[in-house]
TORPA-4810 file (N, C-alpha, C, O; in nm, 3 decimals):
<nodes>
NODE_1_6.332_3.212_19.410_6.279_3.192_19.281_6.212_3.061_19.297_6.255_2.974_19.373_M
NODE_2_6.089_3.047_19.214_6.044_2.903_19.226_6.136_2.816_19.169_6.227_2.843_19.091_A
NODE_3_6.088_2.669_19.235_6.186_2.580_19.187_6.123_2.483_19.113_6.165_2.368_19.123_S
NODE_4_6.002_2.514_19.018_5.971_2.430_18.903_5.999_2.492_18.760_6.000_2.614_18.746_S
NODE_5_6.019_2.419_18.669_6.027_2.481_18.535_5.907_2.497_18.464_5.858_2.392_18.424_T
NODE_6_5.840_2.610_18.436_5.709_2.639_18.399_5.738_2.699_18.290_5.853_2.743_18.286_T
NODE_7_5.660_2.719_18.178_5.668_2.796_18.061_5.595_2.941_18.083_5.502_2.952_18.163_P
NODE_8_5.637_3.034_18.019_5.564_3.154_18.048_5.630_3.244_18.113_5.751_3.232_18.127_G
NODE_9_5.560_3.356_18.165_5.632_3.439_18.247_5.605_3.415_18.385_5.492_3.393_18.429_C
NODE_10_5.725_3.420_18.464_5.699_3.364_18.621_5.643_3.447_18.697_5.620_3.400_18.808_P
NODE_11_5.597_3.594_18.676_5.516_3.659_18.744_5.448_3.736_18.655_5.496_3.753_18.542_S
NODE_12_5.316_3.799_18.693_5.218_3.870_18.601_5.254_4.024_18.589_5.236_4.086_18.485_D
NODE_13_5.297_4.070_18.687_5.307_4.232_18.675_5.405_4.266_18.734_5.402_4.332_18.838_Q
NODE_14_5.539_4.214_18.660_5.662_4.314_18.714_5.683_4.441_18.704_5.764_4.492_18.782_P
NODE_15_5.624_4.511_18.620_5.632_4.633_18.585_5.501_4.725_18.590_5.392_4.675_18.561_L
NODE_16_5.513_4.854_18.624_5.365_4.916_18.595_5.350_4.941_18.468_5.433_4.909_18.384_T
NODE_17_5.240_5.001_18.444_5.162_5.036_18.273_5.287_5.117_18.202_5.339_5.087_18.095_E
NODE_18_5.325_5.229_18.292_5.413_5.343_18.239_5.542_5.269_18.189_5.585_5.267_18.074_A
NODE_19_5.601_5.201_18.315_5.710_5.121_18.281_5.710_5.020_18.156_5.802_5.012_18.075_E
NODE_20_5.618_4.961_18.154_5.599_4.872_18.054_5.599_4.956_17.918_5.676_4.933_17.825_R
NODE_21_5.504_5.052_17.919_5.493_5.119_17.783_5.613_5.142_17.715_5.644_5.115_17.599_S
NODE_22_5.704_5.221_17.845_5.842_5.276_17.815_5.913_5.135_17.783_5.961_5.153_17.671_A
NODE_23_5.932_5.054_17.808_6.010_4.945_17.737_5.942_4.874_17.634_6.015_4.793_17.578_A
NODE_24_5.839_4.878_17.596_5.793_4.812_17.460_5.808_4.947_17.337_5.806_4.917_17.217_E
NODE_25_5.822_5.090_17.378_5.839_5.176_17.303_5.992_5.208_17.255_6.020_5.291_17.168_A
NODE_26_6.076_5.137_17.320_6.207_5.144_17.293_6.253_5.063_17.189_6.200_4.954_17.168_A
NODE_27_6.352_5.107_17.118_6.397_5.076_17.004_6.457_4.916_17.022_6.521_4.896_17.126_R
NODE_28_6.445_4.839_16.958_6.513_4.700_17.005_6.437_4.537_16.942_6.337_4.533_16.871_G
NODE_29_6.492_4.451_16.976_6.413_4.338_16.934_6.344_4.260_17.012_6.284_4.172_16.951_F
NODE_30_6.327_4.260_17.148_6.288_4.182_17.232_6.120_4.174_17.211_6.059_4.281_17.212_M
NODE_31_6.056_4.065_17.194_5.910_4.072_17.212_5.856_4.088_17.356_5.922_4.060_17.457_P
NODE_32_5.748_4.129_17.357_5.676_4.199_17.500_5.671_4.101_17.590_5.689_4.131_17.708_P
NODE_33_5.645_3.957_17.552_5.628_3.875_17.626_5.777_3.818_17.698_5.797_3.780_17.813_D
NODE_34_5.840_3.826_17.621_5.993_3.769_17.661_6.048_3.894_17.734_6.146_3.863_17.803_E
NODE_35_6.019_4.010_17.739_6.080_4.132_17.817_6.015_4.135_17.949_6.077_4.175_18.047_G
NODE_36_5.878_4.090_17.955_5.827_4.073_18.072_5.860_3.956_18.160_5.850_3.958_18.282_L
NODE_37_5.900_3.857_18.088_5.947_3.743_18.146_6.099_3.759_18.207_6.140_3.688_18.299_A
NODE_38_6.176_3.861_18.143_6.298_3.918_18.202_6.277_3.997_18.299_6.357_3.983_18.391_L
NODE_39_6.185_4.089_18.315_6.144_4.171_18.441_6.108_4.111_18.527_6.143_4.141_18.641_A
NODE_40_6.026_4.003_18.501_5.955_3.881_18.638_6.096_3.822_18.713_6.121_3.827_18.833_A
NODE_41_6.183_3.761_18.602_6.280_3.694_18.651_6.356_3.789_18.763_6.377_3.759_18.881_A
NODE_42_6.389_3.898_18.704_6.475_3.998_18.803_6.380_4.005_18.920_6.434_3.975_19.026_A
NODE_43_6.224_4.045_18.931_6.169_4.090_19.041_6.166_3.942_19.143_6.173_3.960_19.264_A
NODE_44_6.159_3.823_19.100_6.182_3.734_19.178_6.305_3.661_19.219_6.308_3.556_19.284_L
NODE_45_6.419_3.734_19.168_6.546_3.710_19.202_6.617_3.776_19.362_6.571_3.871_19.424_A
NODE_46_6.727_3.702_19.396_6.757_3.774_19.531_6.857_3.844_19.487_6.967_3.806_19.446_D
NODE_47_6.799_3.985_19.500_6.908_4.104_19.416_6.988_4.159_19.533_7.055_4.259_19.509_L
NODE_48_6.991_4.098_19.675_7.071_4.154_19.758_7.195_4.059_19.721_7.297_4.098_19.778_S
NODE_49_7.211_3.960_19.652_7.341_3.884_19.594_7.463_3.971_19.532_7.584_3.952_19.538_L
NODE_50_7.387_4.072_19.471_7.496_4.189_19.402_7.388_4.271_19.294_7.265_4.262_19.299_G
NODE_51_7.455_4.340_19.213_7.391_4.408_19.102_7.360_4.284_18.991_7.397_4.166_18.989_P
NODE_52_7.273_4.367_18.893_7.237_4.306_18.774_7.347_4.366_18.645_7.393_4.479_18.629_M
NODE_53_7.363_4.256_18.577_7.451_4.292_18.447_7.397_4.235_18.321_7.362_4.117_18.313_L
NODE_54_7.391_4.321_18.221_7.321_4.290_18.118_7.449_4.303_18.025_7.533_4.392_18.041_E
NODE_55_7.456_4.187_17.905_7.573_4.197_17.795_7.480_4.239_17.670_7.391_4.166_17.628_I
NODE_56_7.510_4.360_17.618_7.412_4.387_17.481_7.307_4.468_17.517_7.192_4.426_17.531_G
NODE_57_7.348_4.611_17.538_7.274_4.698_17.589_7.179_4.752_17.455_7.061_4.781_17.473_G
NODE_58_7.245_4.763_17.309_7.208_4.817_17.223_7.117_4.941_17.210_7.176_5.046_17.187_Y
NODE_59_7.006_4.945_17.220_6.938_5.106_17.244_6.870_5.110_17.358_6.792_5.204_17.369_C
NODE_60_6.881_5.006_17.480_6.821_5.036_17.607_6.695_4.968_17.615_6.639_4.980_17.724_G
NODE_61_6.626_4.889_17.513_6.519_4.831_17.543_6.524_4.702_17.682_6.429_4.706_17.760_K
NODE_62_6.609_4.618_17.700_6.615_4.553_17.781_6.658_4.601_17.921_6.643_4.532_18.022_S
NODE_63_6.713_4.724_17.920_6.746_4.785_18.026_6.620_4.859_18.087_6.611_4.887_18.206_A
NODE_64_6.532_4.883_18.001_6.415_4.948_18.042_6.319_4.845_18.124_6.250_4.886_18.218_C
NODE_65_6.319_4.703_18.081_6.240_4.631_18.157_6.355_4.563_18.291_6.300_4.503_18.384_Y
NODE_66_6.472_4.574_18.290_6.512_4.549_18.420_6.534_4.655_18.493_6.524_4.634_18.614_L
NODE_67_6.564_4.775_18.458_6.621_4.883_18.536_6.500_4.912_18.653_6.540_4.947_18.764_G
NODE_68_6.326_4.896_18.626_6.273_4.958_18.744_6.286_4.857_18.867_6.287_4.880_18.988_P
NODE_69_6.295_4.743_18.799_6.319_4.640_18.916_6.435_4.654_18.989_6.411_4.622_19.106_V
NODE_70_6.544_4.686_18.974_6.654_4.743_18.997_6.645_4.857_19.075_6.710_4.862_19.180_A
NODE_71_6.576_4.946_19.042_6.559_5.074_19.138_6.501_5.030_19.223_6.547_5.072_19.330_G
NODE_72_6.404_4.952_19.239_6.311_4.910_19.357_6.355_4.831_19.438_6.293_4.815_19.543_R
NODE_73_6.466_4.764_19.416_6.544_4.648_19.492_6.673_4.733_19.579_6.743_4.689_19.670_A
NODE_74_6.676_4.900_19.503_6.786_4.956_19.577_6.951_4.901_19.531_7.058_4.904_19.592_D
NODE_75_6.910_4.852_19.400_7.021_4.781_19.345_7.068_4.886_19.189_7.026_5.001_19.177_T
NODE_76_7.142_4.833_19.105_7.178_4.873_19.006_7.180_4.787_18.891_7.175_4.668_18.920_V
NODE_77_7.185_4.816_18.763_7.198_4.732_18.654_7.329_4.806_18.558_7.325_4.917_18.506_L
NODE_78_7.423_4.725_18.553_7.533_4.751_18.458_7.482_4.712_18.315_7.418_4.608_18.299_F
NODE_79_7.511_4.790_18.220_7.483_4.744_18.095_7.634_4.753_17.990_7.692_4.856_17.958_S
NODE_80_7.668_4.617_17.955_7.826_4.621_17.893_7.777_4.613_17.774_7.691_4.528_17.754_V
NODE_81_7.833_4.721_17.638_7.800_4.705_17.514_7.915_4.818_17.471_7.935_4.925_17.528_D
NODE_82_7.988_4.761_17.348_8.064_4.851_17.269_8.011_4.945_17.192_8.072_5.047_17.162_H
NODE_83_7.879_4.913_17.150_7.798_4.993_17.111_7.821_5.046_16.940_7.766_5.139_16.881_H
NODE_84_7.918_4.951_16.895_7.948_4.974_16.746_7.868_4.849_16.673_7.896_4.821_16.556_R
NODE_85_7.765_4.773_16.748_7.667_4.699_16.695_7.748_4.550_16.667_7.868_4.536_16.645_G
NODE_86_7.654_4.457_16.674_7.709_4.299_16.664_7.703_4.269_16.530_7.668_4.357_16.452_S
NODE_87_7.734_4.150_16.485_7.779_4.115_16.343_7.650_4.131_16.259_7.658_4.170_16.142_E
NODE_88_7.521_4.099_16.322_7.386_4.099_16.281_7.371_4.238_16.238_7.340_4.260_16.121_E
NODE_89_7.389_4.339_16.325_7.362_4.517_16.294_7.463_4.560_16.191_7.455_4.678_16.154_N
NODE_90_7.546_4.492_16.145_7.640_4.563_16.007_7.596_4.593_15.867_7.518_4.515_15.811_Q
NODE_91_7.635_4.689_15.812_7.566_4.719_15.660_7.540_4.565_15.591_7.623_4.475_15.600_P
NODE_92_7.414_4.551_15.525_7.425_4.421_15.467_7.368_4.308_15.512_7.346_4.207_15.446_G
NODE_93_7.342_4.328_15.644_7.293_4.202_15.717_7.146_4.258_15.770_7.116_4.376_15.790_W
NODE_94_7.078_4.161_15.785_6.942_4.157_15.821_6.880_4.271_15.891_6.788_4.339_15.845_E
NODE_95_6.933_4.286_15.999_6.922_4.374_16.151_7.010_4.491_16.160_7.047_4.541_16.267_W
NODE_96_7.051_4.544_16.014_7.093_4.681_16.019_7.006_4.770_16.007_6.908_4.758_15.933_H
NODE_97_7.037_4.890_16.091_6.970_5.023_16.086_7.044_5.129_16.039_7.120_5.171_16.126_D
NODE_98_7.052_5.195_15.925_7.091_5.263_15.913_7.100_5.415_16.000_7.193_5.496_15.997_P
NODE_99_7.003_5.420_16.058_6.990_5.555_16.135_7.094_5.550_16.246_7.123_5.656_16.301_D
NODE_100_7.144_5.455_16.278_7.232_5.412_16.389_7.373_5.422_16.341_7.460_5.374_16.414_L
NODE_101_7.406_5.474_16.235_7.522_5.466_16.181_7.580_5.640_16.213_7.515_5.744_16.197_V
NODE_102_7.718_5.623_16.259_7.767_5.789_16.292_7.814_5.804_16.146_7.897_5.726_16.098_D
NODE_103_7.751_5.923_16.065_7.804_5.934_15.954_7.939_5.999_15.945_8.001_5.994_15.839_P
NODE_104_7.997_6.072_16.071_8.137_6.107_16.018_8.217_6.002_16.018_8.311_6.000_15.937_D
NODE_105_8.195_5.886_16.114_8.271_5.778_16.118_8.252_5.670_16.040_8.350_5.601_16.009_L
NODE_106_8.117_5.636_15.993_8.078_5.560_15.885_8.064_5.417_15.987_8.063_5.309_15.928_G
NODE_107_8.055_5.416_16.096_8.058_5.308_16.220_7.908_5.323_16.284_7.848_5.428_16.306_L
NODE_108_7.873_5.216_16.302_7.740_5.188_16.403_7.792_5.254_16.544_7.901_5.235_16.597_M
NODE_109_7.689_5.333_16.587_7.689_5.396_16.747_7.580_5.395_16.788_7.493_5.475_16.755_D
NODE_110_7.569_5.304_16.867_7.399_5.276_16.940_7.419_5.379_17.069_7.312_5.420_17.114_T
NODE_111_7.518_5.419_17.124_7.507_5.480_17.232_7.469_5.578_17.257_7.469_5.590_17.379_L
NODE_112_7.416_5.701_17.187_7.357_5.818_17.181_7.199_5.751_17.199_7.123_5.802_17.282_P
NODE_113_7.162_5.659_17.134_6.999_5.631_17.143_7.001_5.553_17.273_6.907_5.578_17.349_E
NODE_114_7.084_5.468_17.309_7.055_5.417_17.454_7.024_5.519_17.553_6.928_5.526_17.630_F
NODE_115_7.139_5.610_17.535_7.140_5.714_17.657_6.988_5.796_17.650_6.920_5.825_17.748_R
NODE_116_6.967_5.816_17.550_6.846_5.875_17.533_6.729_5.810_17.570_6.646_5.877_17.632_R
NODE_117_6.705_5.678_17.541_6.632_5.574_17.587_6.616_5.583_17.744_6.512_5.598_17.808_T
NODE_118_6.758_5.570_17.793_6.740_5.564_17.950_6.677_5.665_18.029_6.601_5.647_18.125_I
NODE_119_6.728_5.811_17.960_6.663_5.921_18.018_6.560_5.945_18.020_6.494_5.982_18.117_H
NODE_120_6.521_5.925_17.895_6.324_5.929_17.895_6.257_5.819_17.965_6.140_5.829_17.999_E
NODE_121_6.322_5.721_17.986_6.266_5.631_18.112_6.266_5.661_18.239_6.190_5.605_18.318_A
NODE_122_6.345_5.748_18.271_6.384_5.812_18.395_6.502_5.730_18.485_6.516_5.755_18.604_G
NODE_123_6.583_5.631_18.419_6.643_5.540_18.477_6.816_5.576_18.485_6.907_5.497_18.509_L
NODE_124_6.824_5.690_18.461_6.996_5.705_18.462_7.044_5.716_18.573_7.166_5.734_18.577_E
NODE_125_6.964_5.709_18.708_7.056_5.656_18.843_7.047_5.528_18.848_7.126_5.487_18.933_S
NODE_126_6.972_5.418_18.783_6.987_5.298_18.803_7.051_5.209_18.700_7.092_5.096_18.725_V
NODE_127_7.058_5.281_18.560_7.114_5.207_18.481_7.254_5.260_18.454_7.254_5.381_18.434_V
NODE_128_7.373_5.200_18.448_7.483_5.240_18.441_7.551_5.165_18.328_7.584_5.048_18.349_I
NODE_129_7.581_5.231_18.190_7.648_5.186_18.078_7.802_5.180_18.086_7.872_5.279_18.109_P
NODE_130_7.849_5.060_18.066_7.965_5.032_18.080_8.011_5.044_17.891_7.954_4.962_17.819_I
NODE_131_8.104_5.136_17.829_8.112_5.106_17.701_8.258_5.037_17.692_8.362_5.077_17.744_V
NODE_132_8.237_4.931_17.616_8.373_4.848_17.617_8.321_4.692_17.563_8.207_4.645_17.557_G
NODE_133_8.439_4.641_17.530_8.401_4.483_17.492_8.404_4.421_17.608_8.469_4.450_17.708_E
NODE_134_8.296_4.295_17.583_8.244_4.227_17.662_8.371_4.162_17.771_8.370_4.169_17.894_S
NODE_135_8.464_4.107_17.694_8.574_3.998_17.716_8.673_4.131_17.812_8.719_4.110_17.925_V
NODE_136_8.686_4.251_17.744_8.793_4.342_17.842_8.738_4.355_17.966_8.796_4.324_18.070_T
NODE_137_8.603_4.412_17.955_8.532_4.439_18.088_8.520_4.310_18.174_8.516_4.332_18.295_V
NODE_138_8.514_4.202_18.143_8.501_4.097_18.217_8.664_4.050_18.291_8.670_4.019_18.410_A
NODE_139_8.739_4.051_18.237_8.899_4.043_18.269_8.906_4.140_18.396_8.981_4.104_18.487_R
NODE_140_8.839_4.251_18.412_8.858_4.345_18.503_8.757_4.360_18.650_8.761_4.427_18.753_H
NODE_141_8.659_4.247_18.587_8.499_4.237_18.693_8.543_4.148_18.796_8.594_4.036_18.784_W
NODE_142_8.508_4.231_18.926_8.528_4.136_19.066_8.395_4.104_19.134_8.394_4.006_19.209_T
NODE_143_8.291_4.169_19.118_8.176_4.198_19.186_8.086_4.071_19.154_8.065_4.053_19.034_T
NODE_144_8.037_3.992_19.231_7.924_3.893_19.219_7.814_3.957_19.153_7.810_4.080_19.153_P
NODE_145_7.716_3.887_19.092_7.585_3.933_19.002_7.483_3.844_19.071_7.497_3.723_19.093_L
NODE_146_7.360_3.935_19.109_7.237_3.845_19.134_7.187_3.798_19.014_7.124_3.692_19.013_S
NODE_147_7.213_3.883_18.877_7.146_3.823_18.772_7.238_3.874_18.628_7.284_3.986_18.607_L
NODE_148_7.247_3.768_18.552_7.345_3.814_18.433_7.267_3.780_18.309_7.239_3.662_18.287_L
NODE_149_7.224_3.886_18.217_7.163_3.875_18.121_7.243_3.878_18.004_7.315_3.976_17.984_F
NODE_150_7.239_3.782_17.922_7.325_3.776_17.796_7.254_3.799_17.689_7.160_3.724_17.662_I
NODE_151_7.280_3.888_17.623_7.214_3.893_17.491_7.303_4.012_17.371_7.269_4.108_17.302_D
NODE_152_7.427_3.937_17.401_7.543_4.026_17.289_7.533_3.953_17.173_7.437_3.886_17.134_G
NODE_153_7.666_3.976_17.105_7.695_3.917_16.977_7.625_3.763_16.950_7.603_3.693_17.049_G
NODE_154_7.604_3.733_16.866_7.520_3.597_16.830_7.623_3.502_16.738_7.588_3.397_16.684_H
NODE_155_7.757_3.560_16.732_7.815_3.481_16.677_7.885_3.382_16.746_7.905_3.411_16.864_G
NODE_156_7.945_3.235_16.696_8.006_3.157_16.782_8.105_3.201_16.880_8.104_3.168_16.999_V
NODE_157_8.194_3.283_16.821_8.320_3.333_16.907_8.244_3.444_17.010_8.283_3.431_17.126_E
NODE_158_8.140_3.554_16.988_8.122_3.652_17.107_8.039_3.560_17.219_8.054_3.566_17.341_P
NODE_159_7.946_3.473_17.147_7.848_3.397_17.253_7.943_3.317_17.355_7.945_3.327_17.478_A
NODE_160_8.031_3.226_17.264_8.134_3.157_17.385_8.233_3.223_17.480_8.279_3.178_17.585_S
NODE_161_8.257_3.347_17.416_8.315_3.462_17.517_8.241_3.493_17.638_8.283_3.471_17.752_N
NODE_162_8.128_3.546_17.606_8.046_3.609_17.686_7.991_3.465_17.812_7.965_3.488_17.930_D
NODE_163_7.988_3.371_17.767_7.960_3.276_17.841_8.095_3.248_17.930_8.092_3.262_18.052_Y
NODE_164_8.187_3.215_17.875_8.296_3.149_17.945_8.368_3.274_18.079_8.417_3.245_18.188_E
NODE_165_8.348_3.416_18.015_8.405_3.483_18.099_8.318_3.554_18.210_8.354_3.595_18.320_W
NODE_166_8.195_3.557_18.152_8.103_3.611_18.281_8.026_3.511_18.352_7.975_3.550_18.456_W
NODE_167_8.005_3.383_18.316_7.933_3.293_18.371_7.990_3.304_18.544_7.921_3.321_18.644_M
NODE_168_8.112_3.289_18.534_8.156_3.277_18.671_8.144_3.372_18.780_8.181_3.350_18.896_P
NODE_169_8.092_3.479_18.738_8.042_3.603_18.810_7.919_3.576_18.868_7.885_3.641_18.968_H
NODE_170_7.847_3.490_18.820_7.713_3.471_18.843_7.718_3.411_19.037_7.781_3.311_19.068_V
NODE_171_7.660_3.474_19.113_7.659_3.422_19.262_7.561_3.332_19.262_7.453_3.334_19.203_A
NODE_172_7.633_3.215_19.369_7.521_3.101_19.388_7.383_3.150_19.450_7.368_3.212_19.554_P
NODE_173_7.276_3.101_19.350_7.142_3.141_19.379_7.143_3.238_19.306_7.045_3.307_19.330_G
NODE_174_7.207_3.280_19.224_7.167_3.397_19.127_7.139_3.368_19.006_7.153_3.247_18.986_G
NODE_175_7.098_3.437_18.900_7.006_3.390_18.779_7.121_3.397_18.652_7.216_3.474_18.654_L
NODE_176_7.101_3.330_18.574_7.148_3.348_18.423_7.057_3.337_18.319_6.999_3.231_18.292_L
NODE_177_7.039_3.456_18.248_6.904_3.472_18.202_6.984_3.468_18.037_7.094_3.523_18.034_V
NODE_178_6.939_3.414_17.923_6.954_3.392_17.777_6.850_3.417_17.689_6.735_3.374_17.685_I
NODE_179_6.916_3.503_17.610_6.787_3.528_17.503_6.857_3.478_17.386_6.979_3.460_17.379_H
NODE_180_6.762_3.455_17.285_6.767_3.432_17.177_6.799_3.258_17.150_6.876_3.206_17.069_D
NODE_181_6.730_3.210_17.226_6.796_3.072_17.268_6.685_2.976_17.162_6.563_2.986_17.181_V
NODE_182_6.740_2.889_17.056_6.604_2.831_16.965_6.678_2.701_16.961_6.787_2.698_16.903_F
NODE_183_6.625_2.582_17.022_6.635_2.443_17.014_6.623_2.418_16.844_6.713_2.351_16.794_P
NODE_184_6.548_2.453_16.782_6.505_2.401_16.634_6.586_2.531_16.563_6.566_2.651_16.579_D
NODE_185_6.671_2.472_16.490_6.736_2.557_16.402_6.674_2.639_16.291_6.719_2.739_16.235_P
NODE_186_6.545_2.563_16.268_6.458_2.664_16.174_6.414_2.794_16.244_6.380_2.887_16.170_A
NODE_187_6.411_2.807_16.343_6.383_2.919_16.423_6.503_3.047_16.451_6.468_3.161_16.480_D
NODE_188_6.604_3.019_16.441_6.695_3.136_16.457_6.881_3.077_16.457_6.928_2.971_16.417_G
NODE_189_6.923_3.153_16.495_7.087_3.106_16.509_7.096_3.027_16.597_7.012_3.008_16.685_G
NODE_190_7.223_2.961_16.579_7.243_2.835_16.691_7.349_2.853_16.809_7.351_2.768_16.898_R
NODE_191_7.442_2.968_16.813_7.521_3.019_16.913_7.474_3.014_17.054_7.526_2.942_17.140_P
NODE_192_7.344_3.117_17.082_7.305_3.136_17.203_7.264_2.979_17.295_7.260_2.949_17.415_P
NODE_193_7.241_2.908_17.169_7.169_2.765_17.223_7.272_2.666_17.224_7.262_2.570_17.300_Y
NODE_194_7.374_2.681_17.145_7.484_2.591_17.160_7.594_2.601_17.225_7.663_2.507_17.265_E
NODE_195_7.617_2.732_17.237_7.759_2.790_17.316_7.722_2.867_17.415_7.816_2.931_17.461_N
NODE_196_7.600_2.888_17.475_7.585_2.932_17.618_7.457_2.878_17.694_7.446_2.873_17.816_I
NODE_197_7.357_2.836_17.599_7.246_2.746_17.687_7.288_2.616_17.742_7.279_2.580_17.860_Y
NODE_198_7.340_2.544_17.632_7.357_2.380_17.680_7.479_2.393_17.732_7.492_2.296_17.806_L
NODE_199_7.579_2.458_17.735_7.722_2.446_17.819_7.671_2.463_17.957_7.703_2.382_18.044_P
NODE_200_7.575_2.585_17.987_7.567_2.606_18.099_7.450_2.492_18.167_7.461_2.482_18.289_A
NODE_201_7.378_2.436_18.126_7.338_2.301_18.189_7.427_2.184_18.186_7.414_2.091_18.266_L
NODE_202_7.522_2.188_18.091_7.590_2.077_18.116_7.705_2.074_18.239_7.755_1.981_18.301_A
NODE_203_7.720_2.212_18.245_7.815_2.247_18.396_7.756_2.173_18.492_7.829_2.104_18.563_S
NODE_204_7.620_2.172_18.513_7.595_2.116_18.666_7.589_2.209_18.750_7.563_2.176_18.866_G
NODE_205_7.611_2.351_18.721_7.583_2.450_18.805_7.464_2.499_18.795_7.421_2.548_18.900_R
NODE_206_7.378_2.503_18.678_7.240_2.561_18.656_7.125_2.488_18.644_7.139_2.389_18.572_F
NODE_207_7.045_2.500_18.677_6.892_2.460_18.650_6.793_2.548_18.591_6.764_2.661_18.627_Q
NODE_208_6.741_2.476_18.487_6.635_2.598_18.424_6.513_2.622_18.523_6.469_2.535_18.598_Q
NODE_209_6.470_2.733_18.514_6.361_2.791_18.589_6.258_2.828_18.510_6.149_2.804_18.562_R
NODE_210_6.254_2.877_18.402_6.143_2.907_18.340_6.169_2.939_18.172_6.287_2.955_18.141_S
NODE_211_6.079_2.948_18.076_6.103_2.926_17.929_5.976_3.029_17.893_5.868_3.021_17.952_V
NODE_212_6.001_3.118_17.796_5.924_3.221_17.761_5.982_3.243_17.635_6.089_3.303_17.632_T
NODE_213_5.918_3.196_17.510_5.974_3.205_17.391_6.118_3.192_17.361_6.148_3.075_17.384_G
NODE_214_6.202_3.246_17.329_6.342_3.224_17.298_6.409_3.271_17.440_6.531_3.263_17.447_S
NODE_215_6.343_3.314_17.540_6.409_3.338_17.656_6.435_3.232_17.766_6.340_3.172_17.816_L
NODE_216_6.536_3.213_17.796_6.566_3.123_17.912_6.597_3.138_18.059_6.711_3.185_18.066_R
NODE_217_6.551_3.121_18.167_6.575_3.162_18.292_6.640_3.046_18.394_6.562_2.967_18.446_V
NODE_218_6.795_3.037_18.425_6.864_2.956_18.475_6.890_2.999_18.640_6.885_3.118_18.671_L
NODE_219_6.915_2.903_18.733_6.968_2.957_18.829_7.074_2.868_18.877_7.070_2.747_18.855_Q
NODE_220_7.190_2.937_18.955_7.302_2.895_19.000_7.260_2.842_19.129_7.210_2.910_19.219_H
NODE_221_7.286_2.695_19.134_7.273_2.641_19.269_7.408_2.570_19.321_7.412_2.520_19.434_Y
</nodes>
């Protein structure tokens, strides 16, 4: 990974045109430039350190950016999500999508859409969904990670938990990638910035490597 902090995508072509089209077509909230920056970070990471893992799979969009890179490196991406939707996905909130509600249970269920997305992208052998609460999975996780992507619940408690429980699993030399980091409160919610990004920098274990929109790439050193 490059040693300087530079704005923008750290690599120009981390995905093929077909892979990029599949990722951009998937349901989700990540802008294309940030998705490509995520893929580029993975392409420049030392994936021999361990598998990649994302927190917050939603409908599979970010997995479509990371999965092809994992496949080419002969590793895998674990995607952790309870698939009941984050706080901001619930009825009455801005990012609620009624199409993702299980009509029998009356609860959000993004797992069918996630699986469909991964199947259509040809990534079922590379992207491994783990259906469960982030903290519950982390308590039993023992494998070092080459890249950890945090894009789970954006409330104070879930953001803090994702950082505190998963950050120790990033291998030395590995990457911590955080989405929806907004230093200016006028741009978006605070927890990814205040409860993940700032603590990571203050820990003395991570150094910022790139900035693309709200995406931050940090390296464990």
